[in-house]
Structures are given as C-alpha cells and as structure tokens.
DSSP file (Angstrom, degrees, kcal/mol; ACC not computed):
  #  RESIDUE AA STRUCTURE BP1 BP2  ACC     N-H-->O    O-->H-N    N-H-->O    O-->H-N    TCO  KAPPA ALPHA  PHI   PSI    X-CA   Y-CA   Z-CA
    1    1 A X              0   0    0      0, 0.0     2,-0.1     0, 0.0     0, 0.0   0.000 360.0 360.0 360.0 131.6  111.9  163.6   84.5
    2    2 A X     >  -     0   0    0      1,-0.1     4,-2.4     4,-0.0     5,-0.2  -0.392 360.0-100.8 -88.6 171.7  108.5  165.0   85.3
    3    3 A X  H  > S+     0   0    0      1,-0.2     4,-2.6     2,-0.2     5,-0.2   0.877 120.1  53.3 -60.9 -40.8  106.0  166.1   82.7
    4    4 A X  H  > S+     0   0    0      2,-0.2     4,-2.2     1,-0.2    -1,-0.2   0.931 110.7  45.8 -63.6 -45.1  106.8  169.8   83.2
    5    5 A X  H  > S+     0   0    0      2,-0.2     4,-2.4     1,-0.2     5,-0.2   0.913 112.3  52.1 -64.1 -42.3  110.5  169.3   82.6
    6    6 A X  H  X S+     0   0    0     -4,-2.4     4,-2.6     1,-0.2     5,-0.2   0.932 110.2  48.2 -57.5 -47.5  109.8  167.1   79.5
    7    7 A X  H  X S+     0   0    0     -4,-2.6     4,-2.4     1,-0.2    -1,-0.2   0.875 110.3  52.1 -63.1 -38.4  107.5  169.8   78.1
    8    8 A X  H  X S+     0   0    0     -4,-2.2     4,-2.1     2,-0.2    -1,-0.2   0.924 111.7  45.9 -63.3 -44.9  110.1  172.5   78.7
    9    9 A X  H  X S+     0   0    0     -4,-2.4     4,-2.4     2,-0.2    -2,-0.2   0.931 114.1  47.8 -64.7 -46.0  112.8  170.5   76.9
   10   10 A X  H  X S+     0   0    0     -4,-2.6     4,-2.7     1,-0.2    -1,-0.2   0.891 111.0  51.4 -64.1 -39.2  110.6  169.7   74.0
   11   11 A X  H  X S+     0   0    0     -4,-2.4     4,-2.4    -5,-0.2    -1,-0.2   0.904 109.8  50.1 -63.6 -40.9  109.5  173.3   73.6
   12   12 A X  H  X S+     0   0    0     -4,-2.1     4,-2.2     2,-0.2    -2,-0.2   0.935 112.5  46.5 -62.2 -47.2  113.1  174.4   73.6
   13   13 A X  H  X S+     0   0    0     -4,-2.4     4,-2.4     1,-0.2    -2,-0.2   0.926 112.3  50.2 -62.5 -45.1  114.0  171.9   70.9
   14   14 A X  H  X S+     0   0    0     -4,-2.7     4,-2.4     1,-0.2    -1,-0.2   0.901 109.1  52.0 -61.2 -40.8  111.0  172.8   68.8
   15   15 A X  H  X S+     0   0    0     -4,-2.4     4,-1.9     1,-0.2    -1,-0.2   0.920 110.2  48.6 -61.9 -43.2  111.8  176.5   69.0
   16   16 A X  H  X S+     0   0    0     -4,-2.2     4,-1.1     1,-0.2    -2,-0.2   0.905 111.3  49.6 -64.1 -41.0  115.3  175.9   67.8
   17   17 A X  H  <>S+     0   0    0     -4,-2.4     5,-1.1     1,-0.2     3,-0.3   0.889 109.9  51.6 -65.0 -38.1  114.1  173.7   64.9
   18   18 A X  H ><5S+     0   0    0     -4,-2.4     3,-1.4     1,-0.2    -1,-0.2   0.862 103.7  58.0 -65.5 -35.7  111.6  176.5   64.0
   19   19 A X  H 3<5S+     0   0    0     -4,-1.9    -1,-0.2     1,-0.3    -2,-0.2   0.807 101.7  56.0 -63.8 -28.9  114.4  179.1   64.0
   20   20 A X  T 3<5S-     0   0    0     -4,-1.1    -1,-0.3    -3,-0.3    -2,-0.2   0.539 104.0-133.6 -81.2  -6.1  116.2  177.0   61.4
   21   21 A X  T < 5 -     0   0    0     -3,-1.4    -3,-0.2    -4,-0.3     2,-0.1   0.908  38.5-179.4  54.5  46.8  113.2  177.1   59.1
   22   22 A X      < -     0   0    0     -5,-1.1    -1,-0.2     1,-0.1     2,-0.1  -0.447  26.3-120.7 -76.5 148.6  113.4  173.4   58.3
   23   23 A X     >  -     0   0    0     -2,-0.1     4,-2.3     1,-0.1     5,-0.2  -0.431  34.1-101.3 -79.8 167.9  111.0  171.7   56.0
   24   24 A X  H  > S+     0   0    0      1,-0.2     4,-2.6     2,-0.2     5,-0.2   0.894 120.1  53.1 -59.2 -44.3  108.9  168.9   57.5
   25   25 A X  H  > S+     0   0    0      1,-0.2     4,-2.0     2,-0.2    -1,-0.2   0.912 111.0  45.8 -59.3 -44.9  111.1  166.1   56.0
   26   26 A X  H  > S+     0   0    0      2,-0.2     4,-2.2     1,-0.2    -1,-0.2   0.897 112.0  51.6 -66.0 -40.4  114.3  167.5   57.5
   27   27 A X  H  X S+     0   0    0     -4,-2.3     4,-2.6     1,-0.2    -2,-0.2   0.910 109.4  50.0 -63.6 -41.5  112.6  168.0   60.8
   28   28 A X  H  X S+     0   0    0     -4,-2.6     4,-2.6     1,-0.2    -1,-0.2   0.908 109.5  51.4 -63.9 -41.3  111.4  164.4   60.9
   29   29 A X  H  X S+     0   0    0     -4,-2.0     4,-2.5    -5,-0.2    -1,-0.2   0.901 110.6  48.8 -61.9 -40.8  114.9  163.1   60.0
   30   30 A X  H  X S+     0   0    0     -4,-2.2     4,-2.8     2,-0.2     5,-0.2   0.940 112.2  47.6 -64.6 -47.2  116.3  165.1   62.9
   31   31 A X  H  X S+     0   0    0     -4,-2.6     4,-2.7     1,-0.2    -2,-0.2   0.906 112.5  50.2 -60.3 -41.8  113.7  163.9   65.4
   32   32 A X  H  X S+     0   0    0     -4,-2.6     4,-2.6     2,-0.2    -1,-0.2   0.938 112.5  46.2 -62.4 -47.6  114.3  160.3   64.2
   33   33 A X  H  X S+     0   0    0     -4,-2.5     4,-2.5     1,-0.2    -2,-0.2   0.913 113.5  49.0 -62.1 -43.1  118.1  160.6   64.6
   34   34 A X  H  X S+     0   0    0     -4,-2.8     4,-3.0     2,-0.2     5,-0.2   0.928 111.6  49.6 -62.7 -44.2  117.8  162.2   68.0
   35   35 A X  H  X S+     0   0    0     -4,-2.7     4,-2.7    -5,-0.2     5,-0.3   0.925 111.1  48.5 -61.2 -45.8  115.4  159.5   69.1
   36   36 A X  H  X S+     0   0    0     -4,-2.6     4,-1.6     1,-0.2    -1,-0.2   0.923 114.3  46.7 -60.8 -43.7  117.6  156.7   68.0
   37   37 A X  H  X S+     0   0    0     -4,-2.5     4,-0.7    -5,-0.2    -2,-0.2   0.956 115.3  44.6 -63.1 -50.4  120.6  158.3   69.7
   38   38 A X  H >< S+     0   0    0     -4,-3.0     3,-1.0     1,-0.2     4,-0.2   0.938 117.8  42.7 -61.8 -48.6  118.9  159.0   73.0
   39   39 A X  H >< S+     0   0    0     -4,-2.7     3,-1.3     1,-0.3     4,-0.4   0.719 102.2  68.1 -75.5 -19.3  117.2  155.6   73.2
   40   40 A X  H >< S+     0   0    0     -4,-1.6     3,-0.9    -5,-0.3    -1,-0.3   0.744  87.8  69.3 -67.9 -20.5  120.3  153.7   72.1
   41   41 A X  G X< S+     0   0    0     -3,-1.0     3,-0.5    -4,-0.7    -1,-0.3   0.693  90.6  61.0 -70.1 -17.0  121.8  154.8   75.4
   42   42 A X  G <  S+     0   0    0     -3,-1.3    -1,-0.2     1,-0.3     2,-0.2   0.724 110.5  39.7 -77.6 -22.7  119.4  152.4   77.1
   43   43 A X  G <> S+     0   0    0     -3,-0.9     4,-1.7    -4,-0.4    -1,-0.3  -0.567  70.8 156.2-124.7  65.1  120.9  149.5   75.2
   44   44 A X  T <4  +     0   0    0     -3,-0.5    -1,-0.1    -2,-0.2    -2,-0.1   0.715  69.7  48.9 -70.8 -21.3  124.6  150.4   75.4
   45   45 A X  T  4 S+     0   0    0     -3,-0.1    -1,-0.2     1,-0.1    -2,-0.1   0.938 124.3  19.9 -84.0 -48.9  125.9  146.8   75.0
   46   46 A X  T  4 S-     0   0    0      2,-0.1    -2,-0.2     3,-0.0     3,-0.2   0.829  73.0-154.5 -93.6 -34.6  123.9  145.4   72.0
   47   47 A X     <  +     0   0    0     -4,-1.7     2,-0.6     1,-0.2    -3,-0.1   0.880  27.2 179.1  54.6  39.7  122.7  148.5   70.2
   48   48 A X    >>  -     0   0    0      1,-0.2     4,-2.1    -5,-0.1     3,-0.6  -0.631  23.6-151.6 -76.6 114.9  119.8  146.3   68.9
   49   49 A X  H 3> S+     0   0    0     -2,-0.6     4,-2.7     1,-0.3     5,-0.2   0.845  94.1  56.2 -59.8 -36.4  117.6  148.5   66.7
   50   50 A X  H 3> S+     0   0    0      1,-0.2     4,-1.8     2,-0.2    -1,-0.3   0.881 109.2  47.1 -65.3 -35.4  114.5  146.5   67.4
   51   51 A X  H <> S+     0   0    0     -3,-0.6     4,-2.2     2,-0.2    -2,-0.2   0.867 110.7  52.8 -70.3 -36.3  115.0  147.0   71.2
   52   52 A X  H  X S+     0   0    0     -4,-2.1     4,-2.1     2,-0.2    -2,-0.2   0.938 110.6  46.1 -64.0 -46.9  115.6  150.7   70.6
   53   53 A X  H  X S+     0   0    0     -4,-2.7     4,-2.5     1,-0.2    -1,-0.2   0.869 110.7  53.8 -65.1 -35.3  112.4  151.1   68.6
   54   54 A X  H  X S+     0   0    0     -4,-1.8     4,-2.5    -5,-0.2    -1,-0.2   0.911 108.0  50.0 -64.2 -41.6  110.5  149.1   71.3
   55   55 A X  H  X S+     0   0    0     -4,-2.2     4,-2.3     2,-0.2    -2,-0.2   0.896 110.7  50.3 -62.8 -39.7  111.8  151.5   74.0
   56   56 A X  H  X S+     0   0    0     -4,-2.1     4,-2.8     2,-0.2    -2,-0.2   0.924 110.2  49.6 -63.6 -44.6  110.7  154.4   71.9
   57   57 A X  H  X S+     0   0    0     -4,-2.5     4,-2.4     1,-0.2    -2,-0.2   0.914 111.0  49.7 -60.9 -43.0  107.2  152.9   71.5
   58   58 A X  H  X S+     0   0    0     -4,-2.5     4,-2.3     2,-0.2    -1,-0.2   0.921 111.5  49.1 -61.9 -43.6  107.0  152.3   75.2
   59   59 A X  H  X S+     0   0    0     -4,-2.3     4,-2.4     1,-0.2    -2,-0.2   0.934 111.5  48.4 -60.7 -47.4  108.0  155.9   75.9
   60   60 A X  H  X S+     0   0    0     -4,-2.8     4,-2.3     1,-0.2    -1,-0.2   0.877 109.7  52.9 -63.4 -37.1  105.4  157.2   73.4
   61   61 A X  H  X S+     0   0    0     -4,-2.4     4,-1.9     2,-0.2    -1,-0.2   0.922 110.4  47.6 -62.7 -44.1  102.7  155.0   75.0
   62   62 A X  H  X S+     0   0    0     -4,-2.3     4,-1.3     1,-0.2    -2,-0.2   0.894 111.2  50.7 -64.5 -39.6  103.5  156.4   78.4
   63   63 A X  H  X S+     0   0    0     -4,-2.4     4,-0.7     1,-0.2    -1,-0.2   0.890 108.3  53.0 -65.0 -39.0  103.5  160.0   77.1
   64   64 A X  H >< S+     0   0    0     -4,-2.3     3,-0.8     1,-0.2    -1,-0.2   0.892 106.7  52.4 -63.2 -39.7  100.1  159.4   75.5
   65   65 A X  H 3< S+     0   0    0     -4,-1.9    -1,-0.2     1,-0.2    -2,-0.2   0.811 106.7  54.4 -65.3 -29.8   98.7  158.2   78.8
   66   66 A X  H 3< S+     0   0    0     -4,-1.3    -1,-0.2    -3,-0.2    -2,-0.2   0.613  80.5 118.4 -81.2 -12.3   99.9  161.4   80.5
   67   67 A X    <<        0   0    0     -3,-0.8    -3,-0.0    -4,-0.7    -4,-0.0  -0.240 360.0 360.0 -56.6 140.7   98.1  163.6   78.1
   68   68 A X              0   0    0      0, 0.0    -1,-0.2     0, 0.0    -4,-0.0   0.413 360.0 360.0 -91.1 360.0   95.6  165.8   79.7
C-alpha cells in the first residue's frame, strides 16, 4: 500500500468516526481494537500480543519516517 492509499483509507475511517460523534475515549478504544485485529493477522499462528504490539510500533515508526 502506498502513502496515498493509506491516507485515503485513514481519512475515510476518520470521517466515519466523526459522523458517529464519538468521544475521545471511545474513539481511542475503537482504534486500539482495530489495530490489534489488523496486526493480529500478521501472527495468525501464535496471536502473541507482544509481537502484535511490536508490529504496530514498527508500522508507526515507518509512517513517521514517511511524514513530509
């Protein structure tokens, strides 16, 4: 997935969350759950939470490097 596609998907998700008028706490819980679900697909055999969080950290580090 390239940066443009990533931004389009994230913008779509954010717009949907804004339409629901969620408070910050609820929005954070949704993002956390989505992240765990998505990144758990990388470790389908073990579902090791520490590996899932490490994959999330690596992803966030890469996204930070791509910032303009």
